[in-house]
C-alpha positions in Angstrom: 80.8 -74.1 -109.3 83.8 -71.9 -109.4 86.3 -72.2 -106.5 88.0 -68.9 -105.5 90.9 -68.7 -103.1 93.3 -65.8 -102.4 96.4 -65.1 -100.3 98.0 -61.8 -99.0 101.6 -60.7 -99.2 103.7 -60.8 -96.1 106.3 -58.5 -94.5 109.1 -59.9 -92.3 109.1 -57.6 -89.3 112.1 -59.0 -87.4 114.5 -61.9 -87.5 114.8 -62.3 -91.2 116.8 -64.2 -92.7 117.4 -66.6 -89.7 114.3 -68.7 -90.5 116.4 -71.0 -92.8 119.1 -71.3 -90.1 117.2 -72.6 -87.0 116.4 -69.0 -85.9 113.3 -67.1 -85.0 111.2 -64.5 -86.9 108.0 -62.5 -86.7 106.1 -61.9 -90.0 102.7 -60.5 -90.8 100.4 -60.6 -93.8 98.9 -57.3 -94.9 96.0 -56.0 -97.0 96.1 -54.0 -100.2 97.4 -56.7 -102.6 96.5 -60.3 -103.1 97.1 -63.4 -105.3 94.0 -65.2 -106.3 93.0 -68.4 -108.0 89.8 -69.4 -109.8 89.2 -73.0 -110.5 86.3 -75.0 -112.0 85.6 -78.5 -113.4 86.3 -79.0 -117.1 86.9 -81.8 -119.6 90.7 -81.4 -119.6 93.2 -79.9 -117.2 94.0 -76.4 -118.5 96.0 -73.5 -117.0 94.9 -70.1 -118.3 97.6 -67.5 -118.9 97.7 -64.4 -116.8 99.2 -61.1 -117.9 102.6 -62.2 -116.5 102.6 -65.1 -118.9 102.0 -63.2 -122.1 104.4 -63.4 -125.1 103.3 -60.4 -127.2 105.0 -57.1 -126.7 104.6 -53.7 -128.2 108.4 -53.2 -128.6 111.7 -54.7 -127.8 111.9 -52.2 -124.9 108.6 -53.5 -123.7 110.0 -57.1 -123.6 113.1 -55.8 -121.8 111.0 -54.0 -119.1 108.8 -57.1 -118.6 111.8 -59.3 -118.0 113.3 -56.8 -115.6 110.1 -56.6 -113.6 108.9 -60.2 -113.7 112.0 -62.3 -114.7 111.9 -64.9 -117.5 109.1 -66.9 -116.1 105.5 -66.0 -115.3 103.2 -67.9 -113.0 102.8 -71.1 -115.0 105.9 -72.7 -113.5 104.4 -72.0 -110.0 101.1 -73.5 -110.8 102.5 -76.6 -112.5 105.0 -77.2 -109.7 102.2 -76.8 -107.1 99.9 -79.3 -108.8 102.8 -81.8 -109.0 103.8 -81.4 -105.3 100.1 -81.5 -104.2 99.7 -84.9 -106.0 103.0 -86.1 -104.4 101.6 -85.1 -101.0 98.4 -87.1 -101.7 100.5 -90.1 -102.8 102.6 -89.9 -99.7 99.7 -89.8 -97.3 97.6 -92.4 -99.2 94.9 -89.8 -100.3 93.0 -91.1 -103.4 91.8 -88.3 -105.7 88.9 -88.6 -108.0 89.3 -88.4 -111.8 87.7 -84.9 -112.2 89.7 -82.4 -114.3 89.8 -78.6 -113.9 90.7 -75.3 -115.5 92.7 -73.0 -113.3 93.3 -69.3 -113.6 95.4 -67.0 -111.4 96.0 -63.3 -111.0 98.2 -61.3 -108.7 98.7 -57.6 -108.0 101.4 -58.2 -105.4 104.5 -56.2 -106.5 106.8 -58.7 -108.1 110.4 -59.6 -107.1 110.6 -57.1 -104.2 110.6 -59.5 -101.3 106.9 -59.5 -100.5 106.4 -63.2 -101.0 104.3 -62.9 -104.2 105.3 -66.3 -105.5 104.5 -68.0 -102.2 101.1 -66.3 -102.2 100.3 -67.7 -105.7 101.5 -71.2 -104.7 99.5 -71.2 -101.4 96.4 -69.9 -103.1 96.7 -72.6 -105.8 97.2 -75.4 -103.1 94.1 -74.2 -101.3 92.1 -74.3 -104.5 93.3 -77.9 -105.1 92.4 -78.8 -101.6 88.9 -77.4 -101.9 88.4 -79.0 -105.4 89.4 -82.5 -104.3 88.2 -82.2 -100.6 91.7 -82.6 -99.2 92.6 -81.1 -95.8 96.2 -80.1 -95.2 97.2 -78.7 -91.8 98.7 -75.3 -92.0 102.2 -76.3 -90.9 102.3 -78.9 -93.6 100.8 -76.5 -96.2 103.8 -74.2 -95.4 106.2 -77.1 -95.9 104.5 -78.0 -99.2 104.8 -74.4 -100.5 108.5 -74.4 -99.5 109.0 -77.7 -101.3 107.5 -76.2 -104.5 109.9 -73.3 -104.5 113.1 -75.0 -103.3 112.9 -78.6 -104.5 110.9 -78.2 -107.7 112.0 -74.7 -108.9 115.3 -74.2 -107.2 114.4 -70.9 -105.5 116.4 -70.2 -102.3 114.0 -69.8 -99.5 113.2 -70.5 -95.8 109.9 -71.4 -94.1 109.1 -67.9 -92.8 107.1 -66.6 -95.8 105.2 -69.8 -96.3 104.2 -70.0 -92.6 103.1 -66.4 -92.5 100.8 -66.9 -95.6 99.5 -70.2 -94.4 98.6 -68.9 -90.9 97.9 -65.2 -91.9 97.8 -62.4 -89.3 101.0 -61.8 -87.2 103.0 -64.9 -86.5 105.9 -65.6 -84.2 108.0 -68.5 -85.6 110.6 -70.6 -83.7 112.6 -72.8 -86.1 114.9 -74.2 -83.4 117.1 -77.1 -84.6 115.6 -79.9 -82.4 112.1 -79.3 -83.7 113.2 -78.8 -87.3 115.3 -82.0 -87.3 112.9 -84.2 -85.5 109.5 -83.2 -87.0 110.4 -80.9 -89.9 108.5 -77.8 -88.8 108.8 -75.2 -86.0 106.6 -73.7 -83.3 104.2 -71.1 -84.7 102.2 -68.7 -82.5 99.7 -66.0 -83.5 100.3 -62.6 -82.0 97.5 -60.0 -81.6 97.6 -57.6 -84.6 96.2 -54.9 -82.4 99.6 -54.8 -80.5 101.4 -53.7 -83.6 102.6 -50.1 -83.8 101.7 -48.1 -86.9 103.7 -49.6 -89.7 104.3 -48.6 -93.3 105.5 -50.5 -96.4 107.7 -48.8 -99.0 108.8 -50.5 -102.2 110.5 -49.7 -105.5 110.1 -52.0 -108.5 113.3 -50.7 -110.1 115.2 -53.0 -107.7 113.4 -56.1 -108.9 116.1 -58.8 -108.6 114.5 -62.0 -107.2 115.1 -63.5 -103.9 118.1 -65.5 -105.0 120.2 -62.4 -105.6 119.8 -61.0 -102.0 120.2 -64.4 -100.4 123.8 -63.9 -101.6 126.2 -66.6 -100.4 124.9 -66.7 -96.8 124.1 -70.4 -97.1 127.6 -71.3 -98.3 129.1 -69.2 -95.5 126.8 -70.7 -92.9 127.6 -74.3 -94.1 131.3 -73.4 -93.9 130.8 -72.4 -90.2 131.9 -68.8 -90.8 131.8 -67.2 -87.3 130.3 -63.9 -88.4 127.4 -65.5 -90.1 126.7 -68.1 -87.4 126.7 -65.4 -84.8 124.4 -63.2 -86.9 121.8 -66.0 -87.0 121.8 -66.2 -83.2 121.7 -62.4 -83.0 118.6 -62.3 -85.2 116.8 -65.0 -83.2 117.5 -63.1 -80.0 116.2 -59.8 -81.2 113.1 -61.5 -82.4 112.3 -62.6 -78.8 113.2 -59.1 -77.6 110.8 -57.6 -80.2 107.9 -59.8 -79.1 108.5 -58.8 -75.5 108.6 -55.1 -76.5 105.4 -55.6 -78.6 103.6 -57.2 -75.6 104.4 -54.3 -73.3 103.9 -51.6 -76.0 107.4 -50.4 -76.1 107.6 -48.8 -79.5 111.0 -47.2 -78.9 112.5 -50.6 -78.4 110.8 -52.1 -81.4 112.2 -49.2 -83.6 115.7 -49.9 -82.3 115.4 -53.6 -83.0 114.0 -53.2 -86.5 116.9 -50.9 -87.4 119.4 -53.3 -85.8 118.0 -56.2 -87.9 118.8 -54.3 -91.2 122.1 -53.0 -90.0 123.4 -56.5 -89.1 122.3 -57.7 -92.5 124.0 -54.9 -94.3 127.2 -55.6 -92.4 127.4 -59.1 -93.8 127.1 -58.4 -97.5 126.4 -55.7 -100.0 122.6 -55.1 -99.9 122.9 -52.6 -102.8 122.8 -48.8 -103.1 119.1 -48.7 -104.0 118.1 -50.6 -100.8 120.4 -48.5 -98.7 118.7 -45.4 -100.2 115.3 -46.8 -99.2 116.4 -47.3 -95.6 118.3 -44.0 -95.4 115.3 -42.0 -96.7 112.9 -43.5 -94.1 115.3 -43.0 -91.3 116.1 -39.4 -92.3 112.5 -38.5 -91.4 112.5 -40.4 -88.2 110.9 -43.7 -89.2 112.5 -47.1 -88.5 113.3 -49.3 -91.5 114.1 -53.0 -92.1 113.9 -55.2 -95.1 110.4 -56.6 -95.6 112.0 -59.6 -97.3 115.0 -60.0 -99.5 115.3 -56.5 -100.9 113.3 -53.9 -102.8 110.8 -53.3 -100.0 111.1 -52.1 -96.4 108.8 -52.0 -93.4 109.0 -49.8 -90.4 107.3 -47.8 -87.6 106.0 -44.3 -88.0 104.4 -42.0 -85.5 101.1 -40.9 -87.0 99.3 -39.4 -90.0 101.6 -36.4 -90.3 104.6 -38.6 -90.0 103.3 -40.9 -92.8 102.8 -37.8 -95.0 106.4 -36.9 -94.4 107.4 -40.3 -95.5 105.3 -40.1 -98.6 106.8 -36.7 -99.4 110.4 -38.0 -98.9 109.9 -41.0 -101.1 107.7 -39.4 -103.9 110.7 -37.8 -105.9 112.3 -41.3 -105.9 109.3 -42.9 -107.4 108.9 -45.1 -104.3 105.4 -46.1 -103.2 104.4 -45.9 -99.5 101.4 -47.5 -98.0 100.0 -47.9 -94.6 100.4 -51.5 -93.3 97.1 -53.1 -92.5 97.5 -56.5 -90.9 95.2 -59.3 -91.9 93.2 -61.3 -89.3 94.7 -64.7 -88.4 93.3 -67.8 -89.9 92.2 -70.1 -87.0 89.5 -72.3 -88.3 89.7 -75.1 -90.9 93.5 -75.4 -90.8 95.1 -75.1 -94.2 91.9 -74.0 -96.0 
């Protein structure tokens, strides 16, 4: 029997990057791309390479382009780290695994290194496959923590819980990472919001900005730890506008939602250099009347548009810059079988 699991990318709508600083965020998974895992029993444990793990190139320029888009590592490190952390989890909770072995293959068409949580999607899909293979149930809030542990502790990738919670829960999720909860139980308060309350949203991304999350996290952590007033106040600001966005969403106030999404990016851009390419992404969208905020750490934006004609205007504005635009289609929330 072949086990198949998959996860969608996510876009941070509001509050990012306060999730790692006891803040609040709203994120949503969307259709159009996915990371998938296939897994079956075999005599030995084997990880099958994907196209991101290949080592044969047509030219030196081809190797250079591959590194620029995907970095120096493919998906193998994500899979190996996930398997290790999954076993650590089982040891911690006294879960005895049987001695069956498996072959595991992954694939992903989520645009790489543009802040759409492609790595987290691969890790979560891998964890879900391991759970199904060994019959282990992990609650969604702990699955998000497990994914974060893979990235931060095992692989040294700077990250917060937002992406991992959004992918573990799917749909549109309001997340409260307030300090008392995080310091006493290690996870926040996560609430699904009705996807039907979202205004029309678009995603625009450019792969020529592929940098990896660690670049755009900049030195915020160092400045936060040092108690820099501007950074500390910004985290509180982002948490506050997340609550305001949820209230505007519930009453259908699109004008307020637009204003808050724009303000989220503007505050971020005031703290550090987000890069000319990212500023161009945002400026192009706003020039035709759409709102624009980072979907993640840079390279992709999310915003509100007014209708089909407005979406066509966005596409026309971005086309000469080789920037892809797609309609945001939120996924349904996962409610049953937590973590599976």
